[in-house]
mmCIF entry with sequence, helices, sheets and N, C-alpha, C, O atoms, coordinates in Angstrom:
data_MODEL
# 
_entry.id   MODEL 
# 
_entity.id                         1 
_entity.type                       polymer 
_entity.pdbx_number_of_molecules   1 
# 
_entity_poly.entity_id                      1 
_entity_poly.type                           'polypeptide(L)' 
_entity_poly.nstd_linkage                   no 
_entity_poly.nstd_monomer                   no 
_entity_poly.pdbx_seq_one_letter_code       MNLTGFLSVMMAQKVMNSATHKQLRDLAQDIIKTQTAQIQQLEQLSKASS 
_entity_poly.pdbx_seq_one_letter_code_can   MNLTGFLSVMMAQKVMNSATHKQLRDLAQDIIKTQTAQIQQLEQLSKASS 
_entity_poly.pdbx_strand_id                 A 
# 
loop_
_entity_poly_seq.entity_id 
_entity_poly_seq.num 
_entity_poly_seq.mon_id 
_entity_poly_seq.hetero 
1 1  MET n 
1 2  ASN n 
1 3  LEU n 
1 4  THR n 
1 5  GLY n 
1 6  PHE n 
1 7  LEU n 
1 8  SER n 
1 9  VAL n 
1 10 MET n 
1 11 MET n 
1 12 ALA n 
1 13 GLN n 
1 14 LYS n 
1 15 VAL n 
1 16 MET n 
1 17 ASN n 
1 18 SER n 
1 19 ALA n 
1 20 THR n 
1 21 HIS n 
1 22 LYS n 
1 23 GLN n 
1 24 LEU n 
1 25 ARG n 
1 26 ASP n 
1 27 LEU n 
1 28 ALA n 
1 29 GLN n 
1 30 ASP n 
1 31 ILE n 
1 32 ILE n 
1 33 LYS n 
1 34 THR n 
1 35 GLN n 
1 36 THR n 
1 37 ALA n 
1 38 GLN n 
1 39 ILE n 
1 40 GLN n 
1 41 GLN n 
1 42 LEU n 
1 43 GLU n 
1 44 GLN n 
1 45 LEU n 
1 46 SER n 
1 47 LYS n 
1 48 ALA n 
1 49 SER n 
1 50 SER n 
# 
_struct_asym.id          A 
_struct_asym.entity_id   1 
# 
loop_
_struct_conf.conf_type_id 
_struct_conf.id 
_struct_conf.pdbx_PDB_helix_id 
_struct_conf.beg_label_comp_id 
_struct_conf.beg_label_asym_id 
_struct_conf.beg_label_seq_id 
_struct_conf.pdbx_beg_PDB_ins_code 
_struct_conf.end_label_comp_id 
_struct_conf.end_label_asym_id 
_struct_conf.end_label_seq_id 
_struct_conf.pdbx_end_PDB_ins_code 
_struct_conf.beg_auth_comp_id 
_struct_conf.beg_auth_asym_id 
_struct_conf.beg_auth_seq_id 
_struct_conf.end_auth_comp_id 
_struct_conf.end_auth_asym_id 
_struct_conf.end_auth_seq_id 
_struct_conf.pdbx_PDB_helix_class 
_struct_conf.details 
_struct_conf.pdbx_PDB_helix_length 
HELX_P HELX_P1 AA1 LEU A 3  ? SER A 18 ? LEU A 3  SER A 18 1 ? 16 
HELX_P HELX_P2 AA2 LYS A 22 ? ALA A 48 ? LYS A 22 ALA A 48 1 ? 27 
# 
_struct_conf_type.id          HELX_P 
_struct_conf_type.criteria    ? 
_struct_conf_type.reference   ? 
# 
loop_
_atom_site.group_PDB 
_atom_site.id 
_atom_site.type_symbol 
_atom_site.label_atom_id 
_atom_site.label_alt_id 
_atom_site.label_comp_id 
_atom_site.label_asym_id 
_atom_site.label_entity_id 
_atom_site.label_seq_id 
_atom_site.pdbx_PDB_ins_code 
_atom_site.Cartn_x 
_atom_site.Cartn_y 
_atom_site.Cartn_z 
_atom_site.occupancy 
_atom_site.B_iso_or_equiv 
_atom_site.pdbx_formal_charge 
_atom_site.auth_seq_id 
_atom_site.auth_comp_id 
_atom_site.auth_asym_id 
_atom_site.auth_atom_id 
_atom_site.pdbx_PDB_model_num 
ATOM 1   N N  . MET A 1 1  ? 0.858   -1.177 0.000   1.00 0.00 ? 1  MET A N  1 
ATOM 2   C CA . MET A 1 1  ? 0.000   0.000  0.000   1.00 0.00 ? 1  MET A CA 1 
ATOM 3   C C  . MET A 1 1  ? 0.899   1.234  0.000   1.00 0.00 ? 1  MET A C  1 
ATOM 4   O O  . MET A 1 1  ? 1.853   1.315  0.774   1.00 0.00 ? 1  MET A O  1 
ATOM 5   N N  . ASN A 1 2  ? 0.592   2.184  -0.867  1.00 0.00 ? 2  ASN A N  1 
ATOM 6   C CA . ASN A 1 2  ? 1.422   3.384  -0.879  1.00 0.00 ? 2  ASN A CA 1 
ATOM 7   C C  . ASN A 1 2  ? 1.048   4.300  0.287   1.00 0.00 ? 2  ASN A C  1 
ATOM 8   O O  . ASN A 1 2  ? -0.025  4.173  0.877   1.00 0.00 ? 2  ASN A O  1 
ATOM 9   N N  . LEU A 1 3  ? 1.936   5.205  0.598   1.00 0.00 ? 3  LEU A N  1 
ATOM 10  C CA . LEU A 1 3  ? 1.754   6.061  1.775   1.00 0.00 ? 3  LEU A CA 1 
ATOM 11  C C  . LEU A 1 3  ? 0.529   6.952  1.669   1.00 0.00 ? 3  LEU A C  1 
ATOM 12  O O  . LEU A 1 3  ? -0.210  7.099  2.642   1.00 0.00 ? 3  LEU A O  1 
ATOM 13  N N  . THR A 1 4  ? 0.301   7.547  0.508   1.00 0.00 ? 4  THR A N  1 
ATOM 14  C CA . THR A 1 4  ? -0.844  8.436  0.343   1.00 0.00 ? 4  THR A CA 1 
ATOM 15  C C  . THR A 1 4  ? -2.151  7.683  0.538   1.00 0.00 ? 4  THR A C  1 
ATOM 16  O O  . THR A 1 4  ? -3.045  8.151  1.243   1.00 0.00 ? 4  THR A O  1 
ATOM 17  N N  . GLY A 1 5  ? -2.261  6.518  -0.086  1.00 0.00 ? 5  GLY A N  1 
ATOM 18  C CA . GLY A 1 5  ? -3.464  5.713  0.072   1.00 0.00 ? 5  GLY A CA 1 
ATOM 19  C C  . GLY A 1 5  ? -3.654  5.265  1.507   1.00 0.00 ? 5  GLY A C  1 
ATOM 20  O O  . GLY A 1 5  ? -4.766  5.286  2.035   1.00 0.00 ? 5  GLY A O  1 
ATOM 21  N N  . PHE A 1 6  ? -2.576  4.865  2.126   1.00 0.00 ? 6  PHE A N  1 
ATOM 22  C CA . PHE A 1 6  ? -2.620  4.430  3.519   1.00 0.00 ? 6  PHE A CA 1 
ATOM 23  C C  . PHE A 1 6  ? -3.112  5.556  4.423   1.00 0.00 ? 6  PHE A C  1 
ATOM 24  O O  . PHE A 1 6  ? -3.958  5.340  5.290   1.00 0.00 ? 6  PHE A O  1 
ATOM 25  N N  . LEU A 1 7  ? -2.577  6.759  4.214   1.00 0.00 ? 7  LEU A N  1 
ATOM 26  C CA . LEU A 1 7  ? -2.968  7.899  5.044   1.00 0.00 ? 7  LEU A CA 1 
ATOM 27  C C  . LEU A 1 7  ? -4.414  8.299  4.813   1.00 0.00 ? 7  LEU A C  1 
ATOM 28  O O  . LEU A 1 7  ? -5.116  8.653  5.761   1.00 0.00 ? 7  LEU A O  1 
ATOM 29  N N  . SER A 1 8  ? -4.870  8.248  3.569   1.00 0.00 ? 8  SER A N  1 
ATOM 30  C CA . SER A 1 8  ? -6.261  8.612  3.295   1.00 0.00 ? 8  SER A CA 1 
ATOM 31  C C  . SER A 1 8  ? -7.223  7.611  3.929   1.00 0.00 ? 8  SER A C  1 
ATOM 32  O O  . SER A 1 8  ? -8.273  7.997  4.443   1.00 0.00 ? 8  SER A O  1 
ATOM 33  N N  . VAL A 1 9  ? -6.874  6.344  3.895   1.00 0.00 ? 9  VAL A N  1 
ATOM 34  C CA . VAL A 1 9  ? -7.722  5.330  4.518   1.00 0.00 ? 9  VAL A CA 1 
ATOM 35  C C  . VAL A 1 9  ? -7.715  5.503  6.040   1.00 0.00 ? 9  VAL A C  1 
ATOM 36  O O  . VAL A 1 9  ? -8.762  5.397  6.678   1.00 0.00 ? 9  VAL A O  1 
ATOM 37  N N  . MET A 1 10 ? -6.551  5.768  6.617   1.00 0.00 ? 10 MET A N  1 
ATOM 38  C CA . MET A 1 10 ? -6.475  5.987  8.070   1.00 0.00 ? 10 MET A CA 1 
ATOM 39  C C  . MET A 1 10 ? -7.308  7.189  8.489   1.00 0.00 ? 10 MET A C  1 
ATOM 40  O O  . MET A 1 10 ? -8.032  7.133  9.483   1.00 0.00 ? 10 MET A O  1 
ATOM 41  N N  . MET A 1 11 ? -7.205  8.275  7.732   1.00 0.00 ? 11 MET A N  1 
ATOM 42  C CA . MET A 1 11 ? -7.965  9.484  8.055   1.00 0.00 ? 11 MET A CA 1 
ATOM 43  C C  . MET A 1 11 ? -9.467  9.216  7.942   1.00 0.00 ? 11 MET A C  1 
ATOM 44  O O  . MET A 1 11 ? -10.244 9.653  8.791   1.00 0.00 ? 11 MET A O  1 
ATOM 45  N N  . ALA A 1 12 ? -9.868  8.505  6.903   1.00 0.00 ? 12 ALA A N  1 
ATOM 46  C CA . ALA A 1 12 ? -11.281 8.188  6.725   1.00 0.00 ? 12 ALA A CA 1 
ATOM 47  C C  . ALA A 1 12 ? -11.791 7.290  7.855   1.00 0.00 ? 12 ALA A C  1 
ATOM 48  O O  . ALA A 1 12 ? -12.923 7.453  8.309   1.00 0.00 ? 12 ALA A O  1 
ATOM 49  N N  . GLN A 1 13 ? -10.974 6.357  8.306   1.00 0.00 ? 13 GLN A N  1 
ATOM 50  C CA . GLN A 1 13 ? -11.373 5.493  9.417   1.00 0.00 ? 13 GLN A CA 1 
ATOM 51  C C  . GLN A 1 13 ? -11.560 6.312  10.692  1.00 0.00 ? 13 GLN A C  1 
ATOM 52  O O  . GLN A 1 13 ? -12.483 6.061  11.468  1.00 0.00 ? 13 GLN A O  1 
ATOM 53  N N  . LYS A 1 14 ? -10.689 7.283  10.901  1.00 0.00 ? 14 LYS A N  1 
ATOM 54  C CA . LYS A 1 14 ? -10.819 8.152  12.071  1.00 0.00 ? 14 LYS A CA 1 
ATOM 55  C C  . LYS A 1 14 ? -12.121 8.943  12.013  1.00 0.00 ? 14 LYS A C  1 
ATOM 56  O O  . LYS A 1 14 ? -12.820 9.082  13.018  1.00 0.00 ? 14 LYS A O  1 
ATOM 57  N N  . VAL A 1 15 ? -12.439 9.457  10.834  1.00 0.00 ? 15 VAL A N  1 
ATOM 58  C CA . VAL A 1 15 ? -13.686 10.206 10.662  1.00 0.00 ? 15 VAL A CA 1 
ATOM 59  C C  . VAL A 1 15 ? -14.886 9.294  10.899  1.00 0.00 ? 15 VAL A C  1 
ATOM 60  O O  . VAL A 1 15 ? -15.853 9.691  11.549  1.00 0.00 ? 15 VAL A O  1 
ATOM 61  N N  . MET A 1 16 ? -14.824 8.076  10.374  1.00 0.00 ? 16 MET A N  1 
ATOM 62  C CA . MET A 1 16 ? -15.937 7.131  10.562  1.00 0.00 ? 16 MET A CA 1 
ATOM 63  C C  . MET A 1 16 ? -16.197 6.878  12.044  1.00 0.00 ? 16 MET A C  1 
ATOM 64  O O  . MET A 1 16 ? -17.343 6.723  12.465  1.00 0.00 ? 16 MET A O  1 
ATOM 65  N N  . ASN A 1 17 ? -15.129 6.838  12.824  1.00 0.00 ? 17 ASN A N  1 
ATOM 66  C CA . ASN A 1 17 ? -15.272 6.549  14.253  1.00 0.00 ? 17 ASN A CA 1 
ATOM 67  C C  . ASN A 1 17 ? -15.727 7.744  15.075  1.00 0.00 ? 17 ASN A C  1 
ATOM 68  O O  . ASN A 1 17 ? -16.225 7.579  16.189  1.00 0.00 ? 17 ASN A O  1 
ATOM 69  N N  . SER A 1 18 ? -15.561 8.949  14.535  1.00 0.00 ? 18 SER A N  1 
ATOM 70  C CA . SER A 1 18 ? -15.854 10.117 15.357  1.00 0.00 ? 18 SER A CA 1 
ATOM 71  C C  . SER A 1 18 ? -16.915 11.058 14.796  1.00 0.00 ? 18 SER A C  1 
ATOM 72  O O  . SER A 1 18 ? -17.436 11.896 15.531  1.00 0.00 ? 18 SER A O  1 
ATOM 73  N N  . ALA A 1 19 ? -17.240 10.942 13.536  1.00 0.00 ? 19 ALA A N  1 
ATOM 74  C CA . ALA A 1 19 ? -18.178 11.886 12.925  1.00 0.00 ? 19 ALA A CA 1 
ATOM 75  C C  . ALA A 1 19 ? -19.594 11.682 13.446  1.00 0.00 ? 19 ALA A C  1 
ATOM 76  O O  . ALA A 1 19 ? -20.047 10.555 13.649  1.00 0.00 ? 19 ALA A O  1 
ATOM 77  N N  . THR A 1 20 ? -20.269 12.781 13.653  1.00 0.00 ? 20 THR A N  1 
ATOM 78  C CA . THR A 1 20 ? -21.660 12.710 14.093  1.00 0.00 ? 20 THR A CA 1 
ATOM 79  C C  . THR A 1 20 ? -22.635 12.953 12.945  1.00 0.00 ? 20 THR A C  1 
ATOM 80  O O  . THR A 1 20 ? -23.827 12.674 13.072  1.00 0.00 ? 20 THR A O  1 
ATOM 81  N N  . HIS A 1 21 ? -22.141 13.464 11.842  1.00 0.00 ? 21 HIS A N  1 
ATOM 82  C CA . HIS A 1 21 ? -22.997 13.731 10.683  1.00 0.00 ? 21 HIS A CA 1 
ATOM 83  C C  . HIS A 1 21 ? -22.931 12.554 9.708   1.00 0.00 ? 21 HIS A C  1 
ATOM 84  O O  . HIS A 1 21 ? -21.851 12.087 9.347   1.00 0.00 ? 21 HIS A O  1 
ATOM 85  N N  . LYS A 1 22 ? -24.092 12.095 9.298   1.00 0.00 ? 22 LYS A N  1 
ATOM 86  C CA . LYS A 1 22 ? -24.181 10.957 8.391   1.00 0.00 ? 22 LYS A CA 1 
ATOM 87  C C  . LYS A 1 22 ? -23.438 11.223 7.086   1.00 0.00 ? 22 LYS A C  1 
ATOM 88  O O  . LYS A 1 22 ? -22.804 10.316 6.548   1.00 0.00 ? 22 LYS A O  1 
ATOM 89  N N  . GLN A 1 23 ? -23.501 12.423 6.577   1.00 0.00 ? 23 GLN A N  1 
ATOM 90  C CA . GLN A 1 23 ? -22.845 12.751 5.314   1.00 0.00 ? 23 GLN A CA 1 
ATOM 91  C C  . GLN A 1 23 ? -21.326 12.548 5.421   1.00 0.00 ? 23 GLN A C  1 
ATOM 92  O O  . GLN A 1 23 ? -20.705 12.052 4.481   1.00 0.00 ? 23 GLN A O  1 
ATOM 93  N N  . LEU A 1 24 ? -20.734 12.921 6.537   1.00 0.00 ? 24 LEU A N  1 
ATOM 94  C CA . LEU A 1 24 ? -19.301 12.712 6.745   1.00 0.00 ? 24 LEU A CA 1 
ATOM 95  C C  . LEU A 1 24 ? -18.959 11.231 6.844   1.00 0.00 ? 24 LEU A C  1 
ATOM 96  O O  . LEU A 1 24 ? -17.971 10.777 6.265   1.00 0.00 ? 24 LEU A O  1 
ATOM 97  N N  . ARG A 1 25 ? -19.766 10.486 7.569   1.00 0.00 ? 25 ARG A N  1 
ATOM 98  C CA . ARG A 1 25 ? -19.529 9.038  7.691   1.00 0.00 ? 25 ARG A CA 1 
ATOM 99  C C  . ARG A 1 25 ? -19.656 8.355  6.336   1.00 0.00 ? 25 ARG A C  1 
ATOM 100 O O  . ARG A 1 25 ? -18.861 7.476  6.003   1.00 0.00 ? 25 ARG A O  1 
ATOM 101 N N  . ASP A 1 26 ? -20.658 8.759  5.551   1.00 0.00 ? 26 ASP A N  1 
ATOM 102 C CA . ASP A 1 26 ? -20.844 8.179  4.222   1.00 0.00 ? 26 ASP A CA 1 
ATOM 103 C C  . ASP A 1 26 ? -19.657 8.475  3.312   1.00 0.00 ? 26 ASP A C  1 
ATOM 104 O O  . ASP A 1 26 ? -19.185 7.596  2.591   1.00 0.00 ? 26 ASP A O  1 
ATOM 105 N N  . LEU A 1 27 ? -19.178 9.713  3.349   1.00 0.00 ? 27 LEU A N  1 
ATOM 106 C CA . LEU A 1 27 ? -18.024 10.086 2.537   1.00 0.00 ? 27 LEU A CA 1 
ATOM 107 C C  . LEU A 1 27 ? -16.789 9.301  2.967   1.00 0.00 ? 27 LEU A C  1 
ATOM 108 O O  . LEU A 1 27 ? -16.040 8.807  2.124   1.00 0.00 ? 27 LEU A O  1 
ATOM 109 N N  . ALA A 1 28 ? -16.577 9.186  4.256   1.00 0.00 ? 28 ALA A N  1 
ATOM 110 C CA . ALA A 1 28 ? -15.432 8.439  4.768   1.00 0.00 ? 28 ALA A CA 1 
ATOM 111 C C  . ALA A 1 28 ? -15.507 6.979  4.334   1.00 0.00 ? 28 ALA A C  1 
ATOM 112 O O  . ALA A 1 28 ? -14.497 6.393  3.944   1.00 0.00 ? 28 ALA A O  1 
ATOM 113 N N  . GLN A 1 29 ? -16.685 6.397  4.399   1.00 0.00 ? 29 GLN A N  1 
ATOM 114 C CA . GLN A 1 29 ? -16.865 5.006  3.985   1.00 0.00 ? 29 GLN A CA 1 
ATOM 115 C C  . GLN A 1 29 ? -16.561 4.853  2.492   1.00 0.00 ? 29 GLN A C  1 
ATOM 116 O O  . GLN A 1 29 ? -15.938 3.873  2.084   1.00 0.00 ? 29 GLN A O  1 
ATOM 117 N N  . ASP A 1 30 ? -16.993 5.806  1.688   1.00 0.00 ? 30 ASP A N  1 
ATOM 118 C CA . ASP A 1 30 ? -16.726 5.768  0.256   1.00 0.00 ? 30 ASP A CA 1 
ATOM 119 C C  . ASP A 1 30 ? -15.232 5.892  -0.030  1.00 0.00 ? 30 ASP A C  1 
ATOM 120 O O  . ASP A 1 30 ? -14.709 5.203  -0.906  1.00 0.00 ? 30 ASP A O  1 
ATOM 121 N N  . ILE A 1 31 ? -14.549 6.757  0.697   1.00 0.00 ? 31 ILE A N  1 
ATOM 122 C CA . ILE A 1 31 ? -13.103 6.921  0.527   1.00 0.00 ? 31 ILE A CA 1 
ATOM 123 C C  . ILE A 1 31 ? -12.387 5.616  0.851   1.00 0.00 ? 31 ILE A C  1 
ATOM 124 O O  . ILE A 1 31 ? -11.506 5.186  0.106   1.00 0.00 ? 31 ILE A O  1 
ATOM 125 N N  . ILE A 1 32 ? -12.757 4.992  1.947   1.00 0.00 ? 32 ILE A N  1 
ATOM 126 C CA . ILE A 1 32 ? -12.136 3.718  2.338   1.00 0.00 ? 32 ILE A CA 1 
ATOM 127 C C  . ILE A 1 32 ? -12.341 2.675  1.249   1.00 0.00 ? 32 ILE A C  1 
ATOM 128 O O  . ILE A 1 32 ? -11.405 1.971  0.870   1.00 0.00 ? 32 ILE A O  1 
ATOM 129 N N  . LYS A 1 33 ? -13.556 2.578  0.753   1.00 0.00 ? 33 LYS A N  1 
ATOM 130 C CA . LYS A 1 33 ? -13.877 1.577  -0.268  1.00 0.00 ? 33 LYS A CA 1 
ATOM 131 C C  . LYS A 1 33 ? -13.093 1.829  -1.560  1.00 0.00 ? 33 LYS A C  1 
ATOM 132 O O  . LYS A 1 33 ? -12.472 0.911  -2.096  1.00 0.00 ? 33 LYS A O  1 
ATOM 133 N N  . THR A 1 34 ? -13.119 3.048  -2.055  1.00 0.00 ? 34 THR A N  1 
ATOM 134 C CA . THR A 1 34 ? -12.481 3.329  -3.342  1.00 0.00 ? 34 THR A CA 1 
ATOM 135 C C  . THR A 1 34 ? -10.965 3.315  -3.244  1.00 0.00 ? 34 THR A C  1 
ATOM 136 O O  . THR A 1 34 ? -10.298 2.780  -4.129  1.00 0.00 ? 34 THR A O  1 
ATOM 137 N N  . GLN A 1 35 ? -10.408 3.891  -2.190  1.00 0.00 ? 35 GLN A N  1 
ATOM 138 C CA . GLN A 1 35 ? -8.951  3.926  -2.050  1.00 0.00 ? 35 GLN A CA 1 
ATOM 139 C C  . GLN A 1 35 ? -8.387  2.526  -1.872  1.00 0.00 ? 35 GLN A C  1 
ATOM 140 O O  . GLN A 1 35 ? -7.344  2.199  -2.437  1.00 0.00 ? 35 GLN A O  1 
ATOM 141 N N  . THR A 1 36 ? -9.066  1.703  -1.094  1.00 0.00 ? 36 THR A N  1 
ATOM 142 C CA . THR A 1 36 ? -8.605  0.332  -0.888  1.00 0.00 ? 36 THR A CA 1 
ATOM 143 C C  . THR A 1 36 ? -8.603  -0.437 -2.210  1.00 0.00 ? 36 THR A C  1 
ATOM 144 O O  . THR A 1 36 ? -7.656  -1.166 -2.506  1.00 0.00 ? 36 THR A O  1 
ATOM 145 N N  . ALA A 1 37 ? -9.659  -0.274 -2.999  1.00 0.00 ? 37 ALA A N  1 
ATOM 146 C CA . ALA A 1 37 ? -9.736  -0.949 -4.293  1.00 0.00 ? 37 ALA A CA 1 
ATOM 147 C C  . ALA A 1 37 ? -8.648  -0.447 -5.236  1.00 0.00 ? 37 ALA A C  1 
ATOM 148 O O  . ALA A 1 37 ? -8.025  -1.241 -5.942  1.00 0.00 ? 37 ALA A O  1 
ATOM 149 N N  . GLN A 1 38 ? -8.419  0.848  -5.253  1.00 0.00 ? 38 GLN A N  1 
ATOM 150 C CA . GLN A 1 38 ? -7.391  1.413  -6.125  1.00 0.00 ? 38 GLN A CA 1 
ATOM 151 C C  . GLN A 1 38 ? -5.996  0.949  -5.715  1.00 0.00 ? 38 GLN A C  1 
ATOM 152 O O  . GLN A 1 38 ? -5.168  0.641  -6.573  1.00 0.00 ? 38 GLN A O  1 
ATOM 153 N N  . ILE A 1 39 ? -5.740  0.899  -4.448  1.00 0.00 ? 39 ILE A N  1 
ATOM 154 C CA . ILE A 1 39 ? -4.438  0.455  -3.953  1.00 0.00 ? 39 ILE A CA 1 
ATOM 155 C C  . ILE A 1 39 ? -4.213  -1.011 -4.309  1.00 0.00 ? 39 ILE A C  1 
ATOM 156 O O  . ILE A 1 39 ? -3.121  -1.385 -4.737  1.00 0.00 ? 39 ILE A O  1 
ATOM 157 N N  . GLN A 1 40 ? -5.236  -1.839 -4.136  1.00 0.00 ? 40 GLN A N  1 
ATOM 158 C CA . GLN A 1 40 ? -5.115  -3.250 -4.485  1.00 0.00 ? 40 GLN A CA 1 
ATOM 159 C C  . GLN A 1 40 ? -4.848  -3.425 -5.975  1.00 0.00 ? 40 GLN A C  1 
ATOM 160 O O  . GLN A 1 40 ? -4.031  -4.259 -6.367  1.00 0.00 ? 40 GLN A O  1 
ATOM 161 N N  . GLN A 1 41 ? -5.528  -2.648 -6.801  1.00 0.00 ? 41 GLN A N  1 
ATOM 162 C CA . GLN A 1 41 ? -5.320  -2.728 -8.244  1.00 0.00 ? 41 GLN A CA 1 
ATOM 163 C C  . GLN A 1 41 ? -3.899  -2.307 -8.603  1.00 0.00 ? 41 GLN A C  1 
ATOM 164 O O  . GLN A 1 41 ? -3.246  -2.953 -9.423  1.00 0.00 ? 41 GLN A O  1 
ATOM 165 N N  . LEU A 1 42 ? -3.429  -1.245 -8.002  1.00 0.00 ? 42 LEU A N  1 
ATOM 166 C CA . LEU A 1 42 ? -2.069  -0.777 -8.268  1.00 0.00 ? 42 LEU A CA 1 
ATOM 167 C C  . LEU A 1 42 ? -1.035  -1.835 -7.853  1.00 0.00 ? 42 LEU A C  1 
ATOM 168 O O  . LEU A 1 42 ? -0.063  -2.069 -8.572  1.00 0.00 ? 42 LEU A O  1 
ATOM 169 N N  . GLU A 1 43 ? -1.242  -2.459 -6.713  1.00 0.00 ? 43 GLU A N  1 
ATOM 170 C CA . GLU A 1 43 ? -0.309  -3.494 -6.261  1.00 0.00 ? 43 GLU A CA 1 
ATOM 171 C C  . GLU A 1 43 ? -0.313  -4.690 -7.204  1.00 0.00 ? 43 GLU A C  1 
ATOM 172 O O  . GLU A 1 43 ? 0.745   -5.254 -7.484  1.00 0.00 ? 43 GLU A O  1 
ATOM 173 N N  . GLN A 1 44 ? -1.485  -5.087 -7.699  1.00 0.00 ? 44 GLN A N  1 
ATOM 174 C CA . GLN A 1 44 ? -1.575  -6.210 -8.623  1.00 0.00 ? 44 GLN A CA 1 
ATOM 175 C C  . GLN A 1 44 ? -0.858  -5.879 -9.941  1.00 0.00 ? 44 GLN A C  1 
ATOM 176 O O  . GLN A 1 44 ? -0.120  -6.706 -10.478 1.00 0.00 ? 44 GLN A O  1 
ATOM 177 N N  . LEU A 1 45 ? -1.079  -4.680 -10.447 1.00 0.00 ? 45 LEU A N  1 
ATOM 178 C CA . LEU A 1 45 ? -0.438  -4.277 -11.692 1.00 0.00 ? 45 LEU A CA 1 
ATOM 179 C C  . LEU A 1 45 ? 1.086   -4.182 -11.518 1.00 0.00 ? 45 LEU A C  1 
ATOM 180 O O  . LEU A 1 45 ? 1.850   -4.530 -12.418 1.00 0.00 ? 45 LEU A O  1 
ATOM 181 N N  . SER A 1 46 ? 1.493   -3.719 -10.375 1.00 0.00 ? 46 SER A N  1 
ATOM 182 C CA . SER A 1 46 ? 2.917   -3.597 -10.094 1.00 0.00 ? 46 SER A CA 1 
ATOM 183 C C  . SER A 1 46 ? 3.579   -4.971 -10.048 1.00 0.00 ? 46 SER A C  1 
ATOM 184 O O  . SER A 1 46 ? 4.672   -5.155 -10.583 1.00 0.00 ? 46 SER A O  1 
ATOM 185 N N  . LYS A 1 47 ? 2.917   -5.934 -9.410  1.00 0.00 ? 47 LYS A N  1 
ATOM 186 C CA . LYS A 1 47 ? 3.459   -7.297 -9.342  1.00 0.00 ? 47 LYS A CA 1 
ATOM 187 C C  . LYS A 1 47 ? 3.497   -7.941 -10.713 1.00 0.00 ? 47 LYS A C  1 
ATOM 188 O O  . LYS A 1 47 ? 4.437   -8.663 -11.045 1.00 0.00 ? 47 LYS A O  1 
ATOM 189 N N  . ALA A 1 48 ? 2.472   -7.679 -11.507 1.00 0.00 ? 48 ALA A N  1 
ATOM 190 C CA . ALA A 1 48 ? 2.382   -8.291 -12.838 1.00 0.00 ? 48 ALA A CA 1 
ATOM 191 C C  . ALA A 1 48 ? 3.474   -7.753 -13.772 1.00 0.00 ? 48 ALA A C  1 
ATOM 192 O O  . ALA A 1 48 ? 3.937   -8.458 -14.669 1.00 0.00 ? 48 ALA A O  1 
ATOM 193 N N  . SER A 1 49 ? 3.870   -6.520 -13.552 1.00 0.00 ? 49 SER A N  1 
ATOM 194 C CA . SER A 1 49 ? 4.866   -5.936 -14.451 1.00 0.00 ? 49 SER A CA 1 
ATOM 195 C C  . SER A 1 49 ? 6.302   -6.162 -13.963 1.00 0.00 ? 49 SER A C  1 
ATOM 196 O O  . SER A 1 49 ? 7.258   -5.769 -14.632 1.00 0.00 ? 49 SER A O  1 
ATOM 197 N N  . SER A 1 50 ? 6.445   -6.791 -12.805 1.00 0.00 ? 50 SER A N  1 
ATOM 198 C CA . SER A 1 50 ? 7.793   -7.043 -12.273 1.00 0.00 ? 50 SER A CA 1 
ATOM 199 C C  . SER A 1 50 ? 8.419   -8.284 -12.851 1.00 0.00 ? 50 SER A C  1 
ATOM 200 O O  . SER A 1 50 ? 9.549   -8.625 -12.501 1.00 0.00 ? 50 SER A O  1 
# 
């Protein structure tokens, strides 16, 4: 996992645990889902090209 993706997922997890507004929790959940998928895809492509 790259550092930027890791940090964005960590920040989103923190927001999910502390946010009181549903819109913030929903956005954080979406960030976690999309960033995790993108990071996994990047890692797979990186391994395939090595």
